[in-house]
N, C-alpha and C positions, 0 to 999 in steps of 0.2 A: 503493500500500499504503498502510498505516497505520503511525505512530510507535509503536511494542510499548511501545520504554522509555517512554514518555509517559503513559502510562494506568496511573497506580498502581494498586496493591490497596486498595480500599475496604474498610472496617468488614465488610461482609457476605460477602466473600470471605476475609477472613482467618480470621472465625469457622469459617465452612467446616473451610477448611486447618487450622486450630490444630485442631477438634476432630478432625481426623482422624490428626493426631500424638499427640493426646493418647490417644486409643487404643490406638494404638501404641507405648504407655508410652514417650513423649516422645521417640521414635527419628525420623530423617528417613525418608521411604519412596522407593523408585529408579523410576525414570521406568518401567520395564517392570511398574511393580505394577498388577496391577487395577483397587485401589483408588484409585489415582491416575490410572486412564486413567476411570475414574466420574467422579471430581469434575472432571477436566479437563473432560468433556463438560459435566455441570453448572454450570459456571463460564461455558461458553460461552453458557447459554442462559439468564443471570441476564437481568434486563430493568431493566440499569443504564450500558450504555458505547451504545445505540445497535448500527449495524452493524458494529462491531470483530469480533464473530465471523467476520467475511467473510474475515479475514487468518486463514490457518491456525498464526499463529505466537502467536496470541492466546492467553493462559491452555494453551496446548500441555502435554500431560504433562512435559516437558522443562522448562517453566516453573513447572509447578507441583512438580514434585518440586524445583528448586530453592528455593520458598519454605516445603516443609515442612523442609529445611535452617537457611533464617536461623531459622525456627520452632524447630528443637530445639535449634541452637546458642545461643538465645537463653536459652533456660531458666538460671536460675542454677547447677544441678547439672551441666552441660555440662563436660567436662575442658579444650575444646583451644580453637581460640579462636573468637569468633563471628564471623560472615560478618556484613558489613553490610544487614540485615532494613531498617533504617529506625525511624524513632517509633510507626509504627502498629502493627508485629510487636512489636516490645519492650510497646507498651500490652497489643494481646491476649493476650501470654503472661501478663501480668501480673495480668490480667483475671482469666484461666484457673487461673493459681495460687492465687487470691485466692479465685476464686466456679466452680471446677470445677463443680458440678453445674448450677448456673444457668445458665450458660454452653452447656455438654451440652445440655441443654434447648433453651436458647433455638438454637442450632445444629438440633437436632432437628424444632422449631417452623417453624424455615426452610425448611429438609427435606421437610416435610409442605405447605407452601405451596407450593412448587415443583411439589412430585408433582402436589396437585388441579389444576392448572393455574391456581388464582385471579389467584397474584401476579404473572401475565403479562398480565393481562387490568384489572386497579389503577392508573387513572392516577397519577401524583403528585400528592402531597396540598399544600394549603398546611399551613406550618410545620411540617413531616415532619420537619427539621433543625433542630435548635438550633444558635444561637451560634456552640456548638465545635464542627458539624459531623458532632456524635455518636462523636467521640473518645475520650470515655468512656462514651460510653452501652450499657447491658449487650448490646439487641440489634441495634441496627444501622438503617440506612435503610429497608430492605425490611420489617420487621417494623412498623416506626413506622408506614411508608406502608399497610400492611393493617389494623393497627389503627382508627387514624384515619377510613381508609374506611369502617370496620366502626361505629365511633361517627357515621358521617355520615349511615349509611342513615338519610333522610326515614321510610320506610316503621317501621323498628325505636323510634323516636325518638316517632313518634305512639303508636303503639298501647303504651309506656313510661305517654306524658302521659295515655292515656285509661285506664288500670290505675290510675293515682293518681288518678284524677278519682274513679271507679269505686270506691276504698278510702277516697274524702275525705280523701288525703294532701295536703299542701301542695307545691304546685311551686316549693320554693328549693333553693338550696345546702346538700346535706348538712354539708360542711364548715364555711361560715361564716354558713349561713343567708340569705345573702340572696337577697332575692325581687324580681323584675324586676318585676312587678305593684302591690306596694308601691313601690317604689320610681320606676317609670315611667309609673302607673297604666294607661289603656286599651292604650299602646304597648305597655307590657312584658307585656301580660297571658298566661297559658297559654306563656309562653316560658324556657326553660330549657335549658341544653347537659346530654347524656348523658356518661359515660363507664364504659369497661368496669372491673373492680372489681380485675380481675386483669391483670397483661400476659399474652402470648401463650405467653409463656416459660414461665409459671406454671399456665396452664389450658389449654396446648394447643389448636390450632386444635381448634374446634365447634361446634356449633349454638351460636347466643349464646340465653340465655333474660332474661327479662325483669328476673328477679332477678339478672344479673350486670350489670345498670348501675346506675349514679348519677348522679343530678341533681345539676350542678356549674354556680355561677356562669363567665364564660368567666374570670376571672381564673383559681379555683382550678382550673380543666381543665388552664390552660397550666402553673402549676405543678406538679399530676402526672404533666404529660408534658416536664417541662423536665430535663435531662442536669445531674447536680450533682453531685460530689464521687464518680462512680463510678457513679453510680445514675442509669437512665434513664427511670424508672417509680415511681411512687409511689401507693399505696392512698389513698381519701379518707381511712381512717382514722389512716393515718401523718402527711397532710398536717394533720388535726386537731389532730394532737399537735405538728405544726410550730410552726401558727398558737399554740395554746397555750401553747408552749417560748418562745416571740419575744414575747408582749403580756408574761411573766412578767418575760421580761430589761427589757421595756421598763418597767415598774411599779417596778423596783427599782433602775433605773437613776435617781441622783440628776438632778432637773430643772434647769438652767438658767438664771438670773437676766435679765433684759435689763440 
């Protein structure tokens, strides 16, 4: 049998559980509640923990109910003594308190991806987890995996490039204007990366249109996905502003003489 105590709740699971508590007016839910039963089944189906669901204790209704208690008692307005839910639980509560609409939308997007079955068949993607393991990320691992998989769809990228060629648009980064062809000559010709302009928790699961994609260099693409200061995604426009701000600070800083 598996050591259930050793399988910690990850961001995606906490996202779904906390959404349930928020929708229950920040109150815990009991084991017999049909919503707890449904969430237990959903968590056991997540493509995150291998064959752990073979053990009936894994994310059982009882363990889900206990986690809703951890979440409810971590709310700053709770009058009693908080249970020991751990730092990830405290973080998810803080994120919902700060970004309730976005967090509920992320939970809805995750549920939609699971309901359509697509998330179950997407393999782990390189770089889907940032260096902080998505502790502060809005979406969590599975939505990041889904977004990266969609962006790496070769057919989608090729169609975007063909459209740009037809419209006589340059293949260069929309944030920093880096052009692979100019920088590397024939080696970089026709190369560029694509990125969804809006995260899944904003756009919702839908058929990707070419207009939804932006051309980015590898550096800017990574920065758009990097989890930082509670944000797990930034648009090309937002990143362009970050670049301008950083350049302005650098220009205004006194230079050091040798």
